[in-house]
C-alpha positions as CSV (number, residue, x, y, z in Angstrom):
1,M,-1.8,-12.7,-10.1
2,P,1.3,-14.9,-9.5
3,R,1.6,-14.4,-5.7
4,H,4.3,-17.0,-5.6
5,E,6.6,-14.6,-7.5
6,F,6.5,-12.2,-4.6
7,V,7.4,-14.5,-1.7
8,P,10.7,-16.1,-0.6
9,P,11.4,-19.4,-2.5
10,H,10.9,-21.5,0.7
11,L,7.4,-20.1,1.1
12,R,6.1,-20.6,-2.4
13,K,4.1,-23.7,-1.5
14,S,2.1,-21.4,0.9
15,A,1.8,-18.5,-1.5
16,Y,-1.9,-19.0,-2.2
17,A,-3.1,-19.6,1.3
18,D,-5.2,-16.7,2.6
19,G,-2.8,-15.5,5.2
20,P,0.1,-13.2,5.6
21,L,3.7,-14.5,5.0
22,P,7.1,-13.2,6.1
23,I,9.1,-11.5,3.4
24,G,12.2,-10.5,5.4
25,H,13.2,-7.4,7.3
26,G,10.4,-8.0,9.9
27,Q,7.8,-7.4,7.2
28,T,5.0,-9.5,5.7
29,I,3.0,-9.8,2.5
30,S,-0.7,-9.2,3.4
31,Q,-3.2,-12.0,3.0
32,P,-4.9,-12.0,-0.4
33,Y,-8.3,-11.2,1.1
34,I,-7.0,-7.9,2.6
35,V,-5.2,-7.0,-0.6
36,A,-8.4,-7.5,-2.6
37,F,-10.5,-5.7,0.0
38,M,-8.2,-2.6,0.1
39,T,-7.9,-2.5,-3.7
40,E,-11.7,-2.7,-4.1
41,A,-12.2,0.0,-1.5
42,V,-10.2,2.6,-3.5
43,D,-11.6,1.4,-6.8
44,P,-8.6,2.1,-9.1
45,Q,-9.5,2.8,-12.7
46,P,-7.3,2.7,-15.9
47,D,-6.9,6.5,-15.9
48,H,-6.0,6.7,-12.1
49,R,-2.7,7.6,-10.5
50,V,-2.3,5.6,-7.3
51,L,0.1,6.1,-4.4
52,E,1.0,3.1,-2.3
53,I,2.9,3.4,1.0
54,G,4.7,0.3,2.0
55,S,5.7,-1.6,-1.2
56,G,7.0,-4.6,0.8
57,C,7.5,-7.3,-1.8
58,G,5.5,-5.5,-4.5
59,Y,2.5,-7.7,-4.5
60,Q,-0.1,-5.1,-3.7
61,T,1.7,-2.8,-6.1
62,A,1.2,-5.3,-8.9
63,V,-2.5,-5.8,-8.1
64,L,-2.9,-2.0,-8.3
65,A,-0.9,-1.8,-11.6
66,E,-3.3,-4.3,-13.1
67,L,-6.1,-1.9,-12.6
68,A,-4.7,1.7,-12.5
69,G,-2.9,3.8,-15.0
70,E,0.2,4.4,-12.9
71,V,1.3,3.3,-9.4
72,F,3.9,5.1,-7.3
73,S,5.0,3.1,-4.4
74,V,7.3,4.1,-1.5
75,E,9.1,1.6,0.7
76,I,11.3,2.6,3.7
77,V,13.4,-0.6,3.7
78,A,16.0,-0.3,1.0
79,G,16.4,-4.0,0.5
80,L,12.6,-4.5,0.0
81,A,12.3,-1.5,-2.3
82,E,15.1,-2.9,-4.5
83,K,13.6,-6.4,-4.6
84,A,10.1,-5.1,-5.2
85,A,11.3,-2.9,-8.1
86,E,13.2,-5.9,-9.5
87,T,10.3,-8.3,-9.3
88,L,7.8,-5.8,-10.8
89,S,10.2,-5.1,-13.7
90,R,10.9,-8.8,-14.3
91,L,7.1,-9.4,-14.5
92,G,6.5,-6.5,-16.9
93,Y,4.8,-3.9,-14.7
94,A,6.2,-0.8,-16.4
95,S,3.5,1.4,-14.9
96,A,4.6,0.6,-11.4
97,H,7.3,2.8,-9.9
98,V,9.0,2.0,-6.6
99,R,11.4,4.1,-4.6
100,Q,13.0,3.8,-1.3
101,G,11.9,6.6,1.1
102,N,9.9,7.7,4.1
103,G,6.3,6.9,3.5
104,W,5.1,9.7,5.8
105,R,6.2,12.1,3.0
106,G,4.4,10.3,0.2
107,W,5.6,11.0,-3.3
108,P,4.5,14.7,-3.8
109,E,6.1,15.1,-7.2
110,H,3.3,13.0,-8.8
111,A,0.4,14.2,-6.6
112,P,-2.5,14.6,-6.6
113,Y,-3.5,10.9,-6.5
114,D,-6.9,9.4,-7.3
115,A,-6.2,6.7,-4.6
116,I,-3.8,6.1,-1.8
117,V,-3.3,2.6,-0.3
118,V,-1.3,2.4,2.9
119,T,-0.1,-1.1,3.8
120,C,1.5,-0.3,7.2
121,A,-0.2,1.2,10.2
122,P,0.5,4.7,11.4
123,V,-0.7,5.5,14.9
124,E,-2.6,8.5,13.5
125,L,-3.5,9.6,10.0
126,P,-0.6,11.0,8.0
127,T,-1.7,14.5,7.0
128,R,0.9,14.8,4.3
129,L,-0.7,11.9,2.5
130,L,-4.2,13.4,2.9
131,D,-2.8,16.5,1.2
132,Q,-1.7,14.4,-1.8
133,L,-5.2,13.0,-2.3
134,K,-7.3,14.5,-5.1
135,V,-10.8,15.8,-4.4
136,G,-13.0,12.8,-5.0
137,G,-10.1,10.5,-4.2
138,R,-10.0,7.6,-1.7
139,M,-7.4,6.5,0.8
140,I,-7.4,3.3,2.7
141,V,-5.1,3.0,5.7
142,P,-4.8,0.8,8.8
143,V,-4.6,3.2,11.8
144,G,-3.6,2.4,15.4
145,S,-1.0,0.5,17.3
146,L,-0.4,-3.3,17.6
147,Y,-1.1,-3.0,21.4
148,D,-4.2,-0.8,21.4
149,G,-5.7,-2.2,18.2
150,Q,-5.9,-1.1,14.6
151,E,-8.8,-0.2,12.3
152,L,-8.9,-0.1,8.6
153,V,-10.1,3.4,7.7
154,L,-11.5,4.5,4.3
155,I,-11.3,8.2,3.7
156,E,-12.8,10.1,0.8
157,K,-11.6,13.7,0.1
158,T,-14.5,16.1,-0.6
159,E,-14.7,19.8,-1.4
160,R,-15.6,20.3,2.3
161,G,-12.8,18.1,3.8
162,Y,-12.8,14.4,4.4
163,D,-15.4,11.7,5.0
164,R,-13.9,8.9,7.2
165,R,-15.3,5.6,8.1
166,S,-13.9,2.5,9.9
167,V,-14.4,-0.6,7.8
168,M,-12.9,-3.4,9.9
169,A,-10.4,-4.4,12.7
170,V,-7.0,-5.4,11.2
171,R,-3.4,-6.1,12.2
172,F,-0.6,-4.6,10.1
173,V,3.1,-4.0,10.7
174,P,3.7,-0.5,12.1
175,M,4.5,2.4,9.8
176,T,8.1,3.4,10.5
177,G,10.0,6.6,9.7
178,K,9.0,10.0,11.0
179,D,6.2,12.4,10.2
180,D,8.3,15.5,10.0
């Protein structure tokens, strides 16, 4: 994956270090280890439809598009959504769709999803996103605040409800917008 294509030109020499990097608008590209971990946790398959919340620069979107059939990604920051869509298009990711919008709402027009990857941290689980998850589907989401701590949570939707387990402590940018 050409990670250097997703970072600002002045940071390209650092693109392959295992750490987050600033991408503008107060946002970051996650470290490669976390991107790989979150991707593996939801196990995207060629016939899967995946929802991503927090496109950022589009790097996680591209990783998911390499593995899943279609990826729908929502980014609240208009400049980042536009840049991510442009980069993904330039690199040939036709199955990756990016739109600017409030991630709390998801992208219900294409639900249900086999997997949902949230790359920003809500203080509590977004129920609208859980509603867009297919039975048997998985969602990975960092939950909590920067001040009280965040945990990466893996959720699997079952016929009975949801199985939830904490997988590791993390630090993500906060999820913005409103859960209306």
